[in-house]
GUFIKOL-230859 format. One record per residue (C-alpha): z, x, y. Coordinates in steps of 0.05 Angstrom, whole numbers, plus 5000, padded with zeros to 4 digits. Example, Ala and Ser with C-alpha at 12.3 -4.5 7.8 and 13.67 -1.06 7.14 Angstrom:
GUFIKOL-230859
515652464910/514352734979/
END
This chain:
GUFIKOL-230859
380049175083/385448785047/388149375026/388749615095/391748915128/397749115071/398549575084/399649575159/404448925143/408149355099/408749965146/411049385211/415049075159/419149755154/419449955221/422049265238/428049505180/429750085211/429849845285/435049405268/439649865229/438750385281/443450035329/448650005294/447250725246/446951165306/445651155370/442151665425/447251865469/453751915413/460351675436/464852205463/471952325436/476552395503/483052655468/483453255412/482452995348/484353375279/479453515222/477653015173/477953715116/484354025154/490154275108/496253565078/501753595121/507754155100/511553465068/510152615070/504852155027/498252205011/494851445019/488651254992/485750605008/479150394990/475449664991/468949494969/466348684951/468348904876/474349324868/480249564902/483550134904/491450264931/494750984908/500051354945/503051974926/507552484962/507553224985/512553544963/512254195014/510154574947/504154804930/505354864855/508154184854/503253804902/497454054871/499053674808/501153084834/494753054874/489753124809/494852704768/493552064830/485652364824/485052314763/487751534758/481651484824/476151744776/478851394708/478950674739/471750904771/469151044704/471250424674/470249794725/463050204728/462050084653/465249304670/460349094724/454749214683/457848734625/462648374657/462747824713/469147714756/470747274811/476447744829/475348554857/478148994803/483949354830/487849964832/494649994846/498450714842/507150594875/511851114873/519051224887/523151824899/528751544854/532552254857/532152884898/537453464911/535554124930/534254284861/530453774825/526553084838/524752534794/518652004819/518251424787/509751174783/507350494770/501150304755/498249614752/489649584737/486248954751/480149074694/479048234691/482247854639/488247444638/493647864682/493948594711/496149224663/502349594681/504150354657/510150764684/509551474690/515752054699/515252604744/521853054740/522053714772/526054414773/524354554857/527255254855/522055454795/516854954817/516754674745/515754074716/520453944668/519953554596/527053234565/527453824519/527154364578/534554114603/537854214534/539554874495/538454984425/536754414370/533053704366/540853434369/539753064436/535052594411/540252444353/545252344411/540851914459/537951434401/544951354379/547451224450/540650754458/542450364402/549450164404/547649974475/542449444459/544249204391/551749254389/554249124469/547948774476/545249084548/540648654555/543148014536/538147844490/538347854421/533048244388/530148474325/533849094301/528049354265/524249344325/529349584368/530150214306/523750374306/523050424397/528550864391/527951344334/529652124354/523052234368/520652524433/515352034439/519751564454/523951784501/517752074548/520251684612/525851964644/528952044698/534752404739/540651944765/547552194802/551252404737/545752274684/538952124663/534851404663/530951314606/525450864605/522550484553/514750164559/513549404546/512649364469/517550014456/523949604430/521848894444/517448294460/513548314526/518747844565/524048424565/518748844610/520549604614/528249674603/531850264639/538850504615/542451064632/545751574585/551652024630/551652814627/558552704587/554952434532/551553084522/556953584544/560453364493/555653614433/550953964457/549754624517/545854294574/540254814595/540254534670/545354684715/545554034739/553253994787/549153974840/545253414836/546052844894/542552114897/539552114957/536551384956/539550794976/536350524908/540650964872/540450554800/548750334798/547449844728/547450124659/540749714640/535249474695/529149024678/523049234708/518348564697/510548434702/506448084753/502047494741/495447374773/493546584807/486546354842/483346474901/482345904967/479345725017/481346075091/483045495140/483745675219/485844975246/492645055274/498144605248/500944065263/507644425292/504744885323/501144505370/504844325422/507944995438/500345225438/498544605485/504244825529/501645655524/494845495550/495545475624/498446265619/492046495576/485946855611/479746535602/478147245557/482847485509/482847935451/487848305402/486248965378/490249095311/491849755272/492849665188/494450215138/499250715191/502750975207/499951705200/501052375230/495252675251/492251995278/497451465303/499651895350/492551975383/491651275380/498751165409/496451655477/489951215484/491550595493/499150835534/493551255580/490650585594/496050175595/493649735531/497949415479/496849245406/498849115335/499649605285/501349255208/504249695168/505849915104/512149985092/512550635043/509151045095/514250735158/521250945114/516051715113/515751725181/519951255226/519951715293/512051465291/514750665281/520050795337/514750995384/509650465365/516249965375/518850315447/511650375472/511749605475/506549535415/508048915361/509449055291/507048725231/509048815167/501849035112/507148995042/510549545018/505449914987/497949544998/497949104927/492848564917/498247954932/494847494883/495747954829/504547924837/509047334815/512347114869/518447584860/514048254858/510147834915/517447774946/518848564945/513448744976/514648385029/521848485037/521949185037/518349315089/521748755124/528449255115/526049875132/521749615185/529649335215/533749875205/528450385234/527249855302/532849355301/528848725287/523648525222/516848375248/515347595247/507947645229/503247985161/497748155140/495948155057/492648765033/485748745034/485748045071/485747755000/490347134990/491846424964/495945874958/501146284922/501246724982/502446195037/506645955001/511946434985/510746875053/514646455099/511846715154/503446685192/498047145156/493347515210/487147585181/481247885229/474147595265/471048225279/470748865215/467049385237/468149725169/471550395208/473550585131/466150565105/461950825162/464351405184/461651345251/464951335321/457751065357/456650565298/464550295307/464850195382/458349845378/460149395318/465549245356/463648985426/456248715397/461248195354/467048035400/468647395420/473846975466/480547025422/477447565376/483347955326/479248685319/480649045252/481949775247/485250235217/489650845240/488151345192/481651605203/478952125257/471651665270/476950945295/480751495333/474251695367/472151115381/477450605408/477351015483/470050725483/472550055455/478050045508/473750155578/468149715555/472549155544/475649175605/470149315634/467148675603/473948235631/478648255555/484548205576/487748515506/494748325480/498548355424/497247785360/502747325382/500847305456/493247185434/495546495385/502446255419/507646515368/513546705386/518746945332/522746275330/517045895335/513146365269/517245875213/513745265232/506645685233/506445835159/499645845156/492946435158/490646595225/483347035234/482046785307/484846545370/484845805383/479045585423/480845205481/474144955503/
END
C-alpha cells in the first residue's frame, strides 16, 4: 500500500512540474508570424560581419569575424573563430570541475580591418579571455590575404630570394628600439636582441599599411609587460634597396580612418574590477524633472528594447513590424556592426526610434581598464554620430554586467531591463511572447534581440497584446523622463521606470 501511495505522489509531482513548464515551452495554438522571416539556416550575405553572442550564468561569449565575399577566405576566418569558441568551451568545462569563480568566464574576440585594397586585405584580431585569476589573457592574431588569389600570405611570401628580409627587419627594429629609443623606455639590450633575432617566429604578426609593413610584438617578447604589444612600421623602401618584393604593393591604399601614422604604437592590456549590487532608486538631481513629467506619463507605459544589432536580415523585419503598428522602440547597437550597416542605423533613426550605445564589440566592461572601457563606448559614439548626426546619450553594458568602475567611467545613464524572456536561449516565438505578456508591468523595460528569427516572429503578437491591454509603448528616454540635456545628471543604472504610485 505504501508503495502505491509513493507511486501516486511521484506521478502527481511529475504532472505538476509538467503543467508549470507547458505554458512557456509550448502552447496549443502556436503563434504564426505575420511577416516573412529568413530561414536561420540560410547562407551568409556576400559581405558583412558575423557576431556570435552567448550568455550563460557562468560564462559569456562575444565573437566577431568578417565576411569578405570570397568563400575560401570566409571559410578560413569562420573556422578560426569557431575554433576559438570550441577551445574556450573545452577550457571552461575543465575549470568548472575544479574552480569556483564569482564572475563568469569570458571569451571576447574582436577584429579590425587595418588595411584593404583591390588586391590585399589585412585583419587584426584581438582575443581577451577571462578564465579566473587576476586578469584576462590577451592574444593577437593577424591575417593577410591576396584577394585576387584567395590566398593567405606569410611574411616570407612578400619577398623573393633568401631570408635577407629577416636580417633587415631585425636590424631596423633593434635600431628603432635601442638606438632611437622609440618607446621612450630604456629596454634591456639582451631582451630586445632575443626578441628581434632574424627568426620567422619573431615576426609572425604583421599587417600591411600605407607604404610599409606593421610588425606587432607579443607581450614580453621585447620587454616587460607594461610596454604592452608594440607595433612598429617598416617602410617598403627599407626592403627594396636590398631585396626584391614578390608582392606588387604599389596599388595598396589605406581605406580606414584609423590608419597608423606613427612608427610605433603600443597595445595595452586590461585589468579586472569587482561587481556591485544594482540600485533602482532615482538620483536626487533628476527628481524635480521626473516629478514635472509625471503628469504627462500615461497610466501604463512600457519600453521595448532591442540589442546586439543591427542585423541585415532581422532588423529590417522588426522595423517593418513596428512601422505597421505605428510603434517605437529603443535599439542598443554595437558599434562594430553599426559601422558595417550604416543604412540600417539611418533607417532606425529616421523612423523615430531611439538609438543607444551597446559598446563597440560586446566585451564584459568589468574586465576592462577605464581607458579600454571608454574606447569601447567612444568608438561607438563616434560612428553613430557620423551616421545620424547625433551621439547617443544612453548606453547598455554588455550582458548587463557592471560595477562602480563602469558607472563612474561612463558618463551616461546605463539602461538594463526588468523583463527578460531569454529570446536567444529559448528558440520559440510562443515562449517569448507568453513570457513577456506574463511578466510585463507598468514601467517595464523589456529586453529583446533583433538578431534572430524567433524574436522577429514573436514581435507582432507582443505588440498587439500590449496595445490591447492598454499599454503605451514608448522609447526608454520617454519612459524614464530622461532628456539629452539631463542625461549627465542621471549617471546611474536604470532597470525600470520609477513607480509613481
